[in-house]
FINU-178180 format. One record per residue: x, y, z of N, C-alpha, C, O, CB in turn. Coordinates in steps of 0.2 Angstrom, whole numbers, padded with zeros to 4 digits, always signed. Glycine has a CB too. Example, Ala and Ser with C-alpha at 12.3 -4.5 7.8 and 13.67 -1.06 7.14 Angstrom:
FINU-178180
+0066-0028+0039+0062-0022+0039+0066-0016+0039+0071-0017+0042+0057-0022+0045 +0064-0011+0035+0068-0005+0036+0064+0000+0039+0067+0006+0040+0070-0003+0029 
This chain:
FINU-178180
+0138-0300+0002+0133-0307+0004+0133-0307+0009+0127-0306+0010+0134-0313+0001 +0135-0308+0012+0138-0310+0020+0132-0308+0024+0127-0310+0026+0146-0307+0023 +0133-0300+0023+0128-0294+0026+0125-0296+0025+0122-0299+0030+0128-0288+0025 +0122-0295+0019+0115-0299+0017+0112-0304+0020+0106-0302+0022+0115-0301+0012 +0114-0309+0021+0113-0315+0023+0111-0312+0032+0106-0312+0035+0120-0320+0022 +0118-0308+0033+0116-0309+0041+0110-0305+0044+0108-0306+0050+0122-0307+0046 +0108-0298+0039+0103-0293+0041+0098-0297+0041+0097-0299+0047+0102-0286+0035 +0094-0301+0036+0091-0307+0034+0087-0309+0039+0082-0308+0040+0094-0311+0031 +0093-0315+0043+0091-0317+0050+0091-0316+0055+0091-0321+0059+0091-0319+0052 +0092-0310+0055+0091-0305+0062+0088-0301+0061+0088-0296+0065+0096-0300+0065 +0082-0300+0056+0079-0297+0054+0071-0301+0053+0066-0298+0051+0082-0295+0050 +0072-0310+0054+0067-0312+0051+0060-0314+0057+0054-0316+0056+0069-0319+0047 +0062-0312+0061+0057-0313+0066+0050-0308+0068+0045-0310+0068+0060-0312+0070 +0054-0301+0070+0051-0293+0067+0047-0294+0061+0041-0294+0061+0057-0288+0065 +0050-0295+0057+0048-0296+0047+0041-0299+0048+0035-0296+0047+0055-0304+0040 +0042-0306+0052+0038-0312+0050+0030-0308+0055+0024-0309+0053+0043-0321+0053 +0031-0305+0060+0028-0303+0066+0024-0298+0061+0018-0297+0060+0034-0299+0072 +0028-0296+0059+0022-0287+0056+0023-0286+0047+0019-0282+0045+0027-0278+0060 +0027-0290+0043+0025-0288+0035+0021-0297+0033+0021-0302+0036+0034-0286+0029 +0018-0294+0028+0014-0301+0026+0018-0305+0023+0023-0302+0022+0007-0299+0023 +0019-0312+0019+0024-0317+0017+0021-0315+0010+0015-0315+0008+0023-0326+0019 +0029-0314+0005+0026-0315+0000+0027-0319-0003+0032-0323-0003+0027-0311-0003 +0020-0317-0007+0018-0325-0014+0018-0324-0020+0018-0319-0023+0010-0329-0015 +0019-0331-0022+0018-0329-0032+0012-0332-0034+0010-0337-0034+0024-0333-0037 +0010-0327-0038+0003-0327-0041+0002-0331-0045+0007-0333-0048+0001-0323-0044 -0005-0333-0045-0007-0340-0046-0010-0340-0056-0012-0344-0060-0014-0341-0039 -0010-0333-0054-0014-0332-0060-0015-0327-0063-0012-0322-0061-0019-0332-0060 -0019-0326-0067-0018-0315-0069-0023-0311-0064-0029-0311-0066-0022-0311-0079 -0022-0309-0060-0024-0304-0053-0022-0295-0057-0017-0291-0059-0016-0307-0044 -0033-0294-0057-0034-0289-0058-0032-0285-0050-0034-0287-0045-0040-0289-0061 -0027-0278-0050-0025-0277-0043-0030-0270-0043-0032-0268-0037-0015-0277-0041 -0031-0268-0046-0039-0260-0044-0045-0262-0044-0050-0258-0043-0040-0253-0052 -0047-0269-0045-0053-0272-0047-0058-0272-0039-0062-0275-0036-0052-0279-0050 -0056-0266-0038-0059-0266-0029-0064-0259-0032-0063-0256-0037-0051-0263-0021 -0070-0258-0026-0072-0254-0023-0069-0248-0021-0071-0243-0023-0074-0257-0021 -0065-0249-0016-0062-0245-0012-0056-0246-0012-0054-0250-0016-0065-0245-0006 -0052-0241-0006-0044-0243-0004-0044-0243+0000-0039-0241+0003-0039-0239-0005 -0052-0249+0003-0047-0251+0011-0044-0258+0012-0044-0261+0017-0051-0249+0018 -0042-0261+0005-0040-0267+0004-0031-0263+0003-0027-0267+0005-0045-0272-0003 -0029-0260+0002-0025-0254+0001-0021-0252+0007-0024-0252+0012-0028-0248-0001 -0011-0250+0007-0009-0242+0011-0011-0238+0007-0011-0237+0001+0000-0239+0013 -0013-0235+0013-0011-0226+0008-0004-0221+0015-0003-0222+0021-0024-0217+0008 -0002-0219+0012+0004-0219+0016+0004-0207+0017+0000-0206+0013+0012-0225+0010 +0005-0205+0018+0008-0196+0013+0012-0196+0024+0010-0198+0029-0004-0186+0009 +0018-0192+0022+0020-0189+0025+0017-0186+0027+0012-0183+0024+0025-0188+0025 +0022-0186+0036+0019-0181+0038+0011-0184+0043+0009-0182+0048+0019-0176+0031 +0009-0189+0040+0001-0189+0041+0003-0198+0043+0003-0200+0048-0005-0186+0031 +0004-0201+0037+0007-0209+0042+0001-0211+0035+0002-0210+0029+0004-0212+0053 -0004-0215+0039-0009-0219+0035-0017-0217+0038-0022-0221+0039-0008-0226+0036 -0016-0211+0040-0024-0210+0042-0025-0204+0033-0030-0202+0031-0026-0203+0053 -0021-0204+0030-0025-0197+0023-0031-0203+0021-0030-0209+0020-0018-0194+0012 -0038-0195+0020-0043-0196+0021-0046-0195+0016-0051-0193+0016-0045-0193+0025 -0043-0197+0010-0047-0196+0006-0042-0189-0001-0043-0190-0007-0055-0192+0011 -0040-0187-0001-0037-0182-0001-0032-0179-0007-0032-0174-0011-0034-0182+0004 -0028-0188-0006-0022-0189-0011-0023-0195-0012-0018-0197-0016-0014-0187-0008 -0028-0201-0011-0027-0206-0016-0035-0207-0014-0037-0204-0009-0022-0212-0015 -0038-0211-0020-0041-0211-0023-0045-0217-0029-0042-0216-0034-0038-0206-0025 -0048-0220-0030-0051-0227-0035-0058-0228-0036-0062-0229-0032-0049-0235-0032 -0059-0226-0043-0065-0227-0046-0064-0230-0055-0061-0228-0060-0069-0218-0046 -0068-0236-0052-0071-0237-0058-0065-0240-0063-0064-0240-0069-0074-0232-0060 -0061-0244-0056-0053-0246-0057-0049-0244-0060-0047-0247-0065-0052-0251-0058 -0049-0238-0058-0041-0230-0061-0039-0228-0053-0043-0228-0049-0044-0219-0067 -0034-0227-0053-0032-0221-0044-0030-0217-0048-0027-0217-0054-0027-0223-0036 -0032-0215-0042-0031-0205-0044-0022-0204-0038-0022-0206-0032-0041-0198-0040 -0019-0201-0041-0019-0199-0035-0015-0189-0035-0010-0187-0037-0014-0206-0031 -0020-0188-0033-0019-0180-0032-0015-0176-0034-0016-0172-0038-0018-0179-0028 -0009-0178-0029-0004-0177-0031-0003-0170-0027+0001-0166-0029-0004-0177-0036 -0006-0171-0019-0005-0168-0012-0001-0171-0009-0003-0177-0008-0010-0166-0008 +0004-0169-0006+0011-0171-0001+0013-0177-0004+0011-0179-0010+0009-0172+0008 +0018-0180+0000+0023-0185-0004+0020-0192+0000+0016-0192+0005+0034-0183-0003 +0023-0197-0003+0019-0206+0001+0018-0208-0007+0019-0206-0012+0010-0207+0008 +0013-0215-0005+0011-0218-0009+0004-0223-0008+0000-0221-0004+0017-0222-0011 +0004-0227-0012-0001-0232-0012-0001-0239-0015+0001-0239-0021-0005-0229-0013 -0003-0243-0013-0003-0248-0017-0007-0255-0009-0009-0253-0003+0008-0250-0022 -0007-0263-0011-0010-0266-0011-0006-0272-0003+0000-0274-0005-0010-0267-0018 -0008-0273+0002-0004-0273+0009-0001-0280+0009+0004-0283+0012-0008-0271+0016 -0006-0284+0004+0001-0291+0003+0008-0289-0004+0008-0285-0008-0005-0300-0002 +0014-0295-0001+0018-0293-0004+0018-0298-0010+0014-0303-0009+0023-0292+0001 +0023-0296-0016+0025-0304-0020+0030-0304-0022+0034-0299-0021+0020-0307-0028 +0032-0310-0026+0037-0311-0027+0034-0314-0036+0029-0315-0038+0041-0315-0021 +0043-0314-0040+0041-0318-0046+0035-0319-0052+0033-0323-0056+0040-0322-0043 +0033-0313-0052+0029-0308-0055+0029-0307-0061+0033-0310-0064+0031-0302-0055 +0024-0305-0064+0025-0300-0071+0018-0297-0069+0012-0299-0067+0025-0304-0082 +0021-0287-0069+0014-0282-0071+0015-0278-0072+0019-0274-0072+0010-0279-0068 +0010-0277-0075+0009-0273-0081+0001-0266-0079-0005-0267-0079+0007-0279-0088 +0005-0261-0079+0003-0256-0078+0001-0249-0085+0003-0248-0090+0009-0256-0073 -0005-0246-0081-0003-0243-0085-0003-0234-0082-0004-0233-0076-0007-0245-0091 +0000-0228-0088-0002-0222-0082-0002-0216-0085+0003-0215-0088+0002-0222-0075 -0006-0210-0083-0006-0204-0088-0006-0198-0083-0010-0199-0078-0012-0204-0093 -0003-0193-0084-0003-0186-0081-0010-0184-0079-0015-0186-0082+0000-0181-0087 -0011-0182-0073-0018-0176-0072-0014-0169-0076-0010-0168-0080-0020-0174-0060 -0016-0166-0073-0016-0158-0074-0012-0153-0071-0009-0148-0073-0020-0155-0073 -0013-0157-0063-0011-0151-0057-0001-0155-0057+0000-0161-0057-0017-0152-0046 +0004-0149-0057+0008-0152-0056+0012-0148-0046+0009-0145-0042+0013-0153-0064 +0019-0149-0045+0022-0148-0040+0024-0138-0040+0026-0134-0036+0028-0154-0040 +0021-0138-0047+0021-0128-0047+0029-0127-0048+0031-0121-0048+0018-0123-0038 +0032-0133-0049+0042-0130-0052+0043-0131-0058+0039-0135-0061+0050-0133-0048 +0049-0128-0062+0051-0131-0066+0053-0135-0070+0055-0134-0075+0053-0131-0066 +0052-0140-0067+0054-0146-0065+0051-0153-0070+0047-0149-0072+0051-0147-0059 +0050-0157-0072+0046-0165-0076+0043-0165-0069+0044-0163-0063+0052-0175-0080 +0038-0167-0071+0030-0172-0068+0035-0179-0067+0037-0182-0071+0021-0173-0075 +0036-0182-0059+0037-0187-0055+0032-0188-0052+0028-0185-0048+0043-0187-0052 +0032-0197-0054+0030-0203-0050+0035-0207-0050+0041-0206-0052+0023-0206-0053 +0032-0214-0049+0036-0219-0047+0032-0225-0048+0026-0225-0048+0038-0219-0040 +0036-0233-0048+0035-0239-0044+0040-0240-0041+0046-0241-0042+0034-0245-0047 +0035-0241-0034+0040-0245-0028+0039-0252-0029+0034-0255-0027+0039-0242-0021 +0045-0256-0031+0045-0265-0030+0047-0267-0026+0049-0262-0022+0049-0269-0035 +0047-0273-0024+0048-0274-0016+0050-0272-0012+0056-0272-0010+0051-0278-0014 +0042-0267-0010+0045-0264-0005+0047-0268+0002+0046-0274+0001+0040-0260-0003 +0049-0265+0007+0051-0269+0013+0050-0267+0018+0051-0261+0018+0057-0270+0013 +0049-0268+0021+0048-0265+0031+0042-0262+0032+0037-0261+0028+0053-0258+0035 +0043-0259+0039+0038-0254+0040+0036-0248+0035+0040-0248+0030+0040-0251+0045 +0032-0245+0035+0028-0241+0033+0033-0236+0033+0038-0235+0037+0021-0240+0037 +0032-0233+0028+0037-0224+0029+0044-0226+0031+0046-0222+0035+0034-0217+0035 +0048-0232+0030+0053-0232+0034+0060-0228+0030+0066-0229+0032+0053-0241+0036 +0058-0224+0023+0063-0221+0022+0061-0215+0020+0058-0213+0015+0068-0223+0018 +0064-0212+0024+0063-0202+0024+0056-0200+0029+0057-0195+0032+0061-0199+0014 +0051-0203+0030+0045-0203+0033+0040-0201+0024+0035-0198+0024+0046-0197+0040 +0042-0205+0019+0039-0204+0011+0040-0210+0010+0036-0213+0013+0043-0200+0006 +0043-0215+0006+0044-0221+0004+0046-0227+0009+0046-0227+0015+0049-0220+0000 +0047-0231+0005+0047-0238+0007+0054-0238+0005+0056-0234+0001+0041-0245+0004 +0058-0243+0008+0065-0248+0007+0060-0253+0000+0055-0257+0001+0069-0253+0018 +0064-0250-0005+0063-0252-0012+0067-0251-0016+0073-0249-0015+0057-0249-0015 +0064-0254-0022+0069-0253-0031+0063-0248-0033+0057-0249-0033+0070-0263-0039 +0067-0244-0036+0063-0239-0038+0060-0236-0044+0061-0231-0045+0065-0235-0036 +0056-0239-0049+0055-0238-0058+0053-0234-0058+0047-0233-0056+0051-0242-0064 +0058-0228-0060+0054-0220-0060+0051-0220-0066+0053-0222-0071+0058-0212-0059 +0045-0215-0064+0041-0213-0070+0042-0207-0073+0039-0206-0079+0035-0214-0069 +0046-0203-0070+0046-0195-0070+0049-0194-0079+0054-0196-0080+0052-0190-0063 +0045-0190-0082+0045-0186-0089+0054-0187-0092+0060-0186-0089+0043-0175-0086 +0053-0190-0097+0061-0192-0101+0066-0197-0096+0071-0200-0099+0066-0183-0103 +0065-0198-0087+0067-0204-0085+0063-0208-0086+0067-0210-0090+0067-0204-0080 +0058-0212-0087+0056-0217-0088+0059-0223-0088+0062-0224-0093+0053-0216-0091 +0059-0228-0083+0063-0235-0084+0070-0234-0079+0074-0239-0078+0064-0237-0093 +0072-0227-0078+0080-0226-0074+0078-0231-0067+0072-0231-0066+0083-0216-0070 +0082-0235-0062+0080-0236-0057+0083-0232-0052+0088-0229-0053+0079-0241-0056 +0079-0233-0046+0083-0227-0040+0084-0235-0033+0079-0239-0031+0076-0216-0037 +0090-0236-0031+0088-0239-0026+0087-0234-0019+0089-0229-0019+0093-0245-0024 +0082-0237-0014+0078-0233-0007+0080-0238-0002+0078-0243-0001+0068-0233-0007 +0084-0236+0002+0089-0240+0008+0082-0234+0013+0080-0228+0012+0102-0238+0010 +0081-0239+0017+0075-0237+0022+0079-0243+0031+0084-0246+0031+0065-0241+0018 +0075-0242+0034+0075-0246+0041+0072-0251+0043+0066-0250+0044+0075-0243+0045 +0074-0257+0045+0069-0260+0047+0064-0260+0054+0063-0254+0056+0070-0265+0047 +0061-0265+0057+0059-0264+0064+0063-0262+0067+0063-0256+0068+0057-0270+0067 +0068-0266+0069+0072-0263+0073+0078-0257+0072+0084-0258+0074+0075-0267+0075 +0076-0253+0070+0080-0247+0065+0085-0248+0062+0089-0244+0060+0082-0241+0067 +0087-0254+0062+0094-0254+0056+0092-0255+0049+0087-0257+0047+0100-0259+0056 +0098-0254+0045+0095-0253+0039+0094-0258+0034+0097-0263+0034+0099-0248+0036 +0087-0257+0030+0087-0264+0025+0093-0262+0020+0095-0256+0018+0078-0266+0020 +0096-0268+0017+0103-0268+0014+0098-0268+0007+0096-0274+0006+0110-0277+0015 +0094-0264+0002+0093-0264-0004+0099-0263-0008+0103-0258-0007+0089-0260-0004 +0100-0268-0014+0107-0268-0019+0102-0272-0023+0098-0276-0022+0116-0271-0017 +0107-0269-0028+0108-0274-0034+0113-0272-0039+0116-0267-0039+0102-0276-0037 +0114-0278-0045+0117-0276-0049+0115-0275-0056+0109-0278-0057+0121-0280-0048 +0118-0271-0060+0118-0270-0069+0123-0271-0071+0128-0270-0068+0117-0264-0071 +0123-0273-0077+0131-0270-0084+0128-0264-0087+0123-0263-0090+0133-0277-0091 +0132-0261-0086+0133-0253-0089+0139-0249-0093+0144-0252-0095+0133-0249-0083 +0136-0243-0092+0143-0240-0097+0141-0231-0096+0135-0229-0095+0143-0243-0107 +0145-0228-0096+0147-0222-0095+0144-0219-0099+0149-0219-0103+0152-0221-0095 +0139-0215-0102+0139-0208-0109+0145-0204-0108+0149-0205-0103+0133-0202-0109 +0145-0198-0114+0147-0194-0112+0145-0188-0108+0148-0182-0107+0150-0194-0116 +0140-0190-0106+0137-0186-0099+0141-0189-0093+0139-0186-0087+0128-0188-0097 +0146-0194-0093+0147-0197-0087+0141-0201-0083+0143-0204-0078+0149-0193-0082 +0134-0202-0086+0132-0204-0080+0129-0210-0080+0124-0211-0084+0129-0200-0077 +0131-0217-0076+0129-0223-0080+0122-0225-0081+0117-0222-0077+0133-0229-0076 +0121-0229-0087+0117-0233-0087+0116-0240-0091+0121-0242-0095+0114-0229-0089 +0109-0243-0090+0110-0248-0091+0114-0250-0098+0114-0244-0102+0105-0250-0090 +0117-0256-0103+0118-0257-0105+0121-0263-0106+0127-0265-0106+0118-0254-0104 +0115-0268-0110+0118-0277-0109+0125-0279-0114+0125-0279-0120+0110-0284-0112 +0129-0281-0108+0135-0283-0110+0140-0280-0106+0146-0282-0105+0136-0283-0117 +0138-0273-0103+0143-0268-0101+0149-0272-0093+0151-0277-0091+0138-0261-0099 +0149-0264-0090+0153-0268-0084+0148-0268-0079+0144-0264-0078+0159-0265-0080 +0149-0275-0077+0146-0276-0070+0144-0271-0063+0148-0272-0057+0150-0281-0067 +0138-0267-0063+0139-0263-0058+0134-0266-0050+0128-0268-0051+0138-0255-0061 +0138-0265-0045+0133-0265-0038+0130-0260-0037+0134-0256-0035+0136-0267-0031 +0124-0258-0037+0120-0253-0034+0117-0252-0028+0113-0256-0026+0116-0254-0036 +0119-0246-0023+0115-0246-0016+0114-0236-0016+0119-0231-0017+0120-0251-0008 +0109-0236-0014+0106-0231-0012+0108-0224-0018+0108-0218-0017+0110-0230-0004 +0108-0227-0026+0109-0223-0031+0102-0222-0036+0096-0223-0036+0114-0226-0034 +0105-0221-0042+0099-0219-0050+0106-0220-0052+0111-0218-0050+0095-0209-0053 +0104-0224-0056+0105-0226-0065+0100-0225-0071+0094-0227-0069+0106-0233-0065 +0101-0223-0076+0098-0222-0081+0097-0229-0084+0100-0234-0082+0102-0217-0083 +0090-0228-0088+0090-0231-0094+0092-0232-0101+0094-0227-0104+0087-0229-0094 +0091-0237-0104+0100-0238-0110+0099-0232-0113+0105-0230-0114+0101-0245-0118 +0093-0227-0116+0095-0222-0121+0090-0215-0117+0087-0211-0120+0092-0224-0130 +0093-0216-0109+0093-0209-0106+0096-0203-0111+0101-0201-0113+0098-0209-0100 +0090-0199-0112+0095-0192-0118+0100-0188-0113+0099-0184-0109+0090-0184-0122 +0106-0191-0116+0112-0187-0112+0110-0180-0112+0110-0177-0106+0120-0188-0115 +0107-0176-0117+0106-0170-0115+0099-0166-0111+0099-0160-0109+0107-0170-0120 +0094-0172-0110+0088-0170-0108+0092-0166-0102+0096-0168-0098+0083-0176-0106 +0088-0159-0101+0088-0154-0094+0080-0155-0091+0078-0150-0087+0088-0144-0096 +0076-0160-0092+0072-0164-0084+0068-0158-0084+0066-0157-0078+0077-0166-0075 +0066-0153-0089+0060-0146-0089+0052-0149-0088+0051-0154-0091+0060-0140-0098 +0049-0147-0085+0042-0148-0089+0041-0153-0093+0046-0154-0096+0041-0144-0092 +0036-0156-0095+0033-0159-0102+0036-0157-0107+0034-0154-0112+0027-0156-0105 +0045-0158-0105+0047-0158-0112+0050-0169-0111+0049-0174-0107+0056-0150-0114 +0054-0168-0119+0055-0176-0118+0062-0178-0121+0062-0176-0127+0048-0180-0122 +0067-0182-0119+0071-0183-0122+0070-0188-0128+0065-0192-0128+0075-0184-0118 +0076-0189-0136+0077-0188-0141+0075-0196-0142+0072-0198-0148+0084-0186-0142 +0075-0200-0138+0076-0207-0140+0069-0210-0132+0069-0215-0129+0087-0211-0138 +0065-0206-0131+0061-0207-0126+0055-0213-0129+0052-0211-0134+0058-0198-0122 +0053-0218-0126+0048-0222-0129+0042-0220-0127+0037-0220-0131+0049-0229-0128 +0041-0218-0117+0036-0215-0115+0031-0210-0120+0033-0205-0124+0038-0212-0108 +0021-0215-0119+0018-0210-0122+0019-0202-0124+0023-0200-0120+0013-0211-0119 +0016-0197-0127+0016-0192-0125+0011-0186-0120+0005-0188-0121+0018-0190-0129 +0012-0182-0117+0008-0178-0114+0000-0181-0113-0003-0181-0119+0009-0172-0118 -0004-0184-0109-0011-0186-0111-0011-0189-0111-0014-0191-0106-0015-0186-0115 -0008-0196-0114-0008-0200-0117-0008-0207-0112-0008-0205-0106-0003-0198-0122 -0009-0212-0112-0009-0217-0105-0002-0222-0112-0002-0225-0118-0022-0223-0103 +0004-0221-0105+0010-0227-0105+0011-0235-0103+0012-0235-0097+0014-0224-0101 +0010-0239-0105+0011-0246-0104+0018-0246-0098+0023-0244-0101+0011-0252-0111 +0017-0248-0093+0024-0248-0089+0023-0256-0089+0017-0259-0088+0023-0243-0081 +0029-0260-0090+0031-0268-0086+0036-0269-0081+0042-0266-0081+0032-0274-0091 +0034-0276-0077+0039-0275-0072+0040-0283-0070+0037-0285-0065+0035-0270-0065 +0045-0286-0074+0045-0291-0072+0051-0297-0068+0057-0299-0070+0041-0292-0078 +0049-0298-0063+0053-0300-0056+0052-0308-0056+0047-0311-0055+0051-0297-0049 +0059-0311-0057+0060-0317-0055+0067-0320-0054+0072-0320-0059+0057-0319-0058 +0067-0324-0048+0072-0325-0042+0074-0319-0042+0071-0315-0039+0077-0330-0043 +0081-0316-0045+0084-0310-0039+0084-0305-0046+0087-0300-0046+0093-0312-0034 +0080-0307-0052+0079-0302-0058+0073-0297-0059+0067-0299-0058+0078-0305-0063 +0076-0291-0060+0069-0289-0063+0068-0284-0073+0072-0279-0074+0068-0282-0056 +0066-0286-0075+0066-0281-0080+0063-0277-0082+0057-0279-0084+0066-0284-0085 +0062-0270-0083+0057-0266-0086+0057-0264-0093+0062-0264-0096+0056-0260-0083 +0050-0264-0097+0048-0263-0100+0043-0256-0102+0039-0254-0098+0047-0267-0101 +0043-0254-0106+0041-0245-0107+0036-0245-0113+0038-0241-0117+0048-0238-0110 +0029-0249-0116+0028-0247-0120+0030-0252-0124+0028-0252-0130+0030-0242-0121 +0033-0258-0122+0034-0264-0125+0043-0264-0126+0047-0270-0127+0030-0264-0131 +0045-0259-0126+0053-0259-0127+0057-0259-0121+0056-0255-0116+0055-0252-0131 +0061-0265-0120+0065-0266-0115+0070-0260-0111+0075-0262-0112+0069-0272-0117 +0070-0257-0109+0072-0252-0106+0081-0252-0099+0086-0250-0099+0064-0249-0103 +0078-0256-0094+0083-0257-0091+0082-0265-0090+0077-0268-0093+0085-0253-0086 +0086-0270-0084+0088-0273-0081+0092-0277-0078+0098-0277-0081+0086-0275-0083 +0092-0280-0072+0094-0276-0062+0094-0288-0064+0091-0292-0067+0083-0267-0051 +0102-0288-0058+0102-0293-0056+0104-0293-0050+0107-0287-0049+0104-0296-0059 +0105-0298-0044+0107-0300-0038+0103-0295-0034+0105-0293-0029+0115-0299-0037 +0098-0294-0035+0090-0287-0034+0092-0292-0026+0094-0298-0026+0078-0289-0039 +0090-0287-0021+0089-0289-0014+0085-0283-0010+0087-0278-0011+0096-0290-0011 +0083-0285-0007+0076-0292-0008+0073-0294-0014+0072-0289-0019+0069-0292-0003 +0070-0299-0015+0067-0303-0019+0063-0300-0022+0064-0297-0027+0066-0307-0016 +0057-0300-0019+0050-0299-0016+0050-0293-0014+0054-0288-0014+0048-0302-0010 +0043-0292-0013+0041-0285-0007+0031-0284-0009+0027-0286-0012+0049-0274-0012 +0032-0279-0006+0029-0275-0009+0026-0270-0015+0030-0266-0016+0030-0274-0007 +0022-0270-0019+0022-0266-0025+0016-0259-0024+0010-0260-0023+0020-0271-0031 +0019-0253-0024+0017-0246-0022+0016-0240-0028+0019-0241-0034+0022-0244-0018 +0013-0236-0028+0011-0233-0033+0014-0227-0030+0014-0227-0023+0003-0234-0036 +0018-0221-0034+0022-0219-0028+0016-0208-0031+0014-0207-0037+0035-0220-0028 +0015-0205-0026+0014-0197-0023+0020-0194-0025+0024-0197-0022+0013-0195-0012 +0024-0190-0030+0029-0187-0028+0029-0180-0030+0033-0177-0032+0034-0190-0030 +0021-0179-0027+0019-0170-0028+0014-0169-0034+0011-0164-0034+0025-0166-0030 +0013-0173-0039+0011-0173-0049+0006-0176-0049+0007-0181-0045+0016-0176-0055 +0001-0176-0052-0006-0177-0052-0006-0184-0058-0005-0185-0064-0009-0170-0054 -0008-0188-0054-0007-0193-0060-0012-0201-0061-0011-0205-0056+0002-0196-0059 -0015-0203-0065-0017-0209-0067-0016-0215-0067-0012-0216-0071-0018-0208-0070 -0017-0222-0063-0014-0227-0064-0021-0233-0066-0026-0233-0063-0010-0227-0057 -0021-0236-0070-0027-0242-0073-0023-0248-0079-0018-0247-0082-0035-0237-0079 -0028-0254-0077-0029-0258-0079-0021-0262-0074-0015-0262-0077-0030-0257-0088 -0020-0264-0067-0016-0266-0066-0014-0273-0066-0014-0275-0060-0016-0264-0062 -0013-0277-0069-0014-0282-0070-0007-0287-0068-0002-0287-0071-0016-0282-0077 -0008-0291-0062-0003-0294-0059-0006-0306-0064-0011-0309-0064-0003-0292-0048 +0004-0305-0065+0004-0314-0067+0008-0316-0064+0010-0312-0059+0006-0316-0073 +0010-0322-0064+0014-0327-0063+0020-0325-0067+0018-0323-0073+0011-0333-0064 +0026-0325-0066+0034-0320-0071+0033-0329-0072+0032-0333-0068+0045-0312-0067 +0035-0330-0082+0036-0335-0085+0046-0337-0085+0051-0334-0087+0032-0334-0092 +0046-0341-0083+0055-0344-0082+0055-0345-0088+0060-0347-0091+0058-0352-0078 
């Protein structure tokens, strides 16, 4: 924890100069009720913010990610202590491979754009890949001084027979950084092949909309998929940031993104 505070103190001046302050929503805010993406950041690997509409667009409150390249789109403002609900649905385009369609929500995204591998920002990713909906990935990046942003979280976990760690209420407290861990009923026999599902998946079938909720309060994050709680973490650092919608090379649509204050 001392290292986290040291990083925050050392970074506060450049961050204050170049990053919006994280705010708490005071009432329902419909993120996609805009005419265009001028108030959003669009980022593509190798292109930066100069994407001219090939990867991201918005029409009638629906964001379309074409699957061209890798990157993200999202509001420039950062938030904390919120309840986000959003729906997504896969399009036709894939990356041409044999593995599952892939996208995600980047939560508490912090630092300069593209600070993690020129593709993402330092953040906690809520995985939306088929069969993996609700897995969490800790993504570290670098700040404006090229110092590591120490994204960290803790979860109560167990290892299943596949030797992979997943969330388990009352399980062993495990600190995570730079790794992925699975949602509570991630099928240990799931092979992650295109358009297949795990036995206990709660996401909607291909072609249907799936609702995801992200509840962030102080240093805790709770993930729900179609009303089912699938993952919970605490001692999250940072405890606020931007909300980004990920382009992982697969076509996907997002709609009904509503941000509200989290209930205490």
